N, C-alpha and C positions, 0 to 999 in steps of 0.2 A: 768272347773281351775282357781286356784287364780291369781289376776293378779298382785297384788303390794306384795311381802313378806320383812317384814326388822328381821333382825336376830340382835339379842343381845346376849352376853355371858357374865358369869363371874360377875354378879352383887356385889356376894360378900355382901351383907347387906349396898352397901352404898347407902340409899335412895338419897342424894340430886344429885349425878349425875345421877341416875337413873331417878328421876323426870327431871333433864333438858334434857336427850335424849329424854323422851317422850313428851317434845313440839317442838322434831323438826318436821315443817311443813311435812318431808317425812315419819316419822313414825309416825306423829299422823293421815294421812291418807293412811295407808298401809291398805289393807285386811286382814292383819296378823301380829303379833308378834310373832315370834318365839325366844323361851330364851334356848341358849343350855348347861344350868346346871349352879351349882354353886351359885345358887340364892341366901341364906340366911347365910352363913360362915362365917358372919362379925360384924361389929358393930349395924347394926339395923334391925337384922334377921326378928320380928316381923310384922315391920313398911313395909319391901320390900316385904314378902310374901302377906300383904295385898293388898297393891298398884299394883301388878301381878294380883291376883287372880281379884281385882276390876276391872280390863280391860275385863274380863268376857270372850265371843267366841272369841274376838280378840286377845288372847295371848295364844299361847300353850307350854306350860312349859314340856322340856326335861329333865332327870334325870342326875347330874353330880354324879362325885366321891365324892365330898365332900356333896350332898343330901343325898345318902345312908351313910355317916358316921354320920351324923347328927342324923337319923334314930339309927345307931347303938350305937350311945352316950349316947341316951338318954333312950333305954332299956338294958344299961349295959351292950352290947355284948362286949365280951373281946378283939375282934377286932378293939376296938375303942380306946386301951389303949394310942397310939402314937400320938394321934390328937392334933392339936395344943390349944393352950389354948381357940383361940377367937371360935374355933370351939363347943368346950366341954362348954363354955359360951352360947353361942348361943342356942344350943341345950335344954340348961336349961331355957333358956327364951322361947322358941316357946310352943306355945298351942296345946294341943292334937291334934284339928282338922289340926293344921298345920302341925305335925308329922306325921297325917294318909297322907297328902293330899303328900307329898316329899316320903310316901312308898309308893305311886301307882303310883308315874311319872313313864313314858314310857321313853324305851330307846332300840335301836331306832326308828327315828320317819320318815315317809315318805309321805310327800307332792305332790300334783300337785298344778304345777305352768306353767303358759301361758309361751313359749318361751324356757322353761325347759324339762319339762316332768316329770317326778316322781322326787324330790328331794329328799335326803336321810341326816337326821339331825341327830348328834351324840353329844358326849360329848368328851372324848378323840378319841374314833376312832369306827367305827360301832359294833366293836366284843369286846370292853372293854372300860370302861367309863374312867378309869384310866391312858390308854395307851397312850404314847407320841407319836407324831410324828410330827415332825417341817417342814419348808420351805424347810431346806436342808438334811432333811432325805434322806438318798439312798432309791433308786426306789425297791430294792428287799424289804426292810421293808415294804415301803407304798403298795405294789402288795400282802404281807401278811395282811395287816391291812385291805385291801379291799377287799381279796379272796370270800369272802361269801356275796358280794353286787350284786344285782341282776342286770347281763347285761344291763338290759334297763335302769339302772340310771344311767345318765352321768354326777352328779353333786352331792357331800356329802360337806356336811357344819359340820364342827366340833369345838370344842372349846379346852379349857381345860389349853391350853399353854398361855394364856392373849397377845400373840402376832398376829397382824394382818397380812394374807396373802392371796394371790389367787395365784395356779401355778397349771399345766397339771402332770397327773399321769398317764400314759399308755392312753391317750387321753379321760381320766377323770379330769373334772374342780373341786378339793379341794379348799374350801374354809374356814378361819377361820377370823372372825367377831372381834377377839380381845376380849377384856374385859372393862367393865362398871366399875366397882369397884376397880380392882387393873392393870391398862394397864401398861406393860412392854412397852417400846420404846418412843416414842414420848409421851409428857404430853395431857390427855385431853382422852374422852372416846371414843373408836373406835366403829363401828358394819358397819354391811353390808346390801346393798339391791339388791333383787333379782327385775328384772322388767324389761318387754321386752325382756328376753333371754340374759340382759346384767347383770352382777356382777359389784357393786362401792360400796368401801370402805371408811368410814367418818370417821372423827375425829371430834367430838364435843368439843371445848373449855371449859374448865374448870376454874373457880377462885380456885385454890388451896387453897388461906390461909381463904375465904369465906367456901370452903367444909369441912377444916380444923375443922374452928368455930362450923360449925352447927354438925360435927359429937361429938366434944368433949360436948356440950350442949345437943345432942338428944339421946346419949348413955350412957350406966351405966354400959358397961364395964369397969372392973377395971383397964388395961392394955389400954385403949383407945389412952395415949400419946405418945407411942410407936406404938400404931399400926398405927396411923396418922401420925407418923415421917417416919414410913418402905415405908407403901404404898401410900400416898397423898403426902406428902411435897418433899418426897427424892423419887421418884418409878426406881424403877430399868431399865436400858436401855433395848434394845435390845441383844445386846454383851452379858452384863451380865446375861441374862436370858436364852441365847443358851447355855452358859459356865453350868449352872445349868441344864439345863434340856438335855444338850445331852450327856450326860452316860446311860440316860434312853429310847433312841430310838436305841439302837443296835449296834450303830456304831464303 
């Protein structure tokens, strides 16, 4: 079993912040970096996928809903008609090998980690990469979302909602590492570390002005100014995000 696993999620094509987090000592020293989906739908999709693939066997990429949607957009699937413009643009920029990579990503994935046993990694929930489950989602909905998970799995790590939390669900530990590229709540990139049976959530500070400058200089996305203003310079709070996502969790 692995001793130290770092979990990143929802990079959304934000290379400068990904690079900052990859330099964190605990991330650099981890046996494995699991990235729980939504890798490339954002301003620097090609560069982010190249960086993640460049980590080789040290990185395990899990499929997110946005990864699946990029493939659909590239293949003119009718289900991609209502995607945000940055996703449509990102799909047009990716190379054929990168589209094939996204198309082949697994969901969910189980990894053995010392002190935890088998840990399940997913995006929205184990049963659906687009399902919304939140820190305050009612327990009945959580039980439904985890109903098909093997009883031996006592830790589940998800992403999708960009808000970090650790909570118990009927004696299971559920972890959300938050987001690298589009954090909701405190500014900075959040990620999780599973080590020696302990879960810790970290927030890497970022220089938002510098990241905004790098994205504007490094991306050809035509709406980059608006994108940076919304997601980097003035990110939503956790309250804003809970209000937006809440209606989708069956409450």
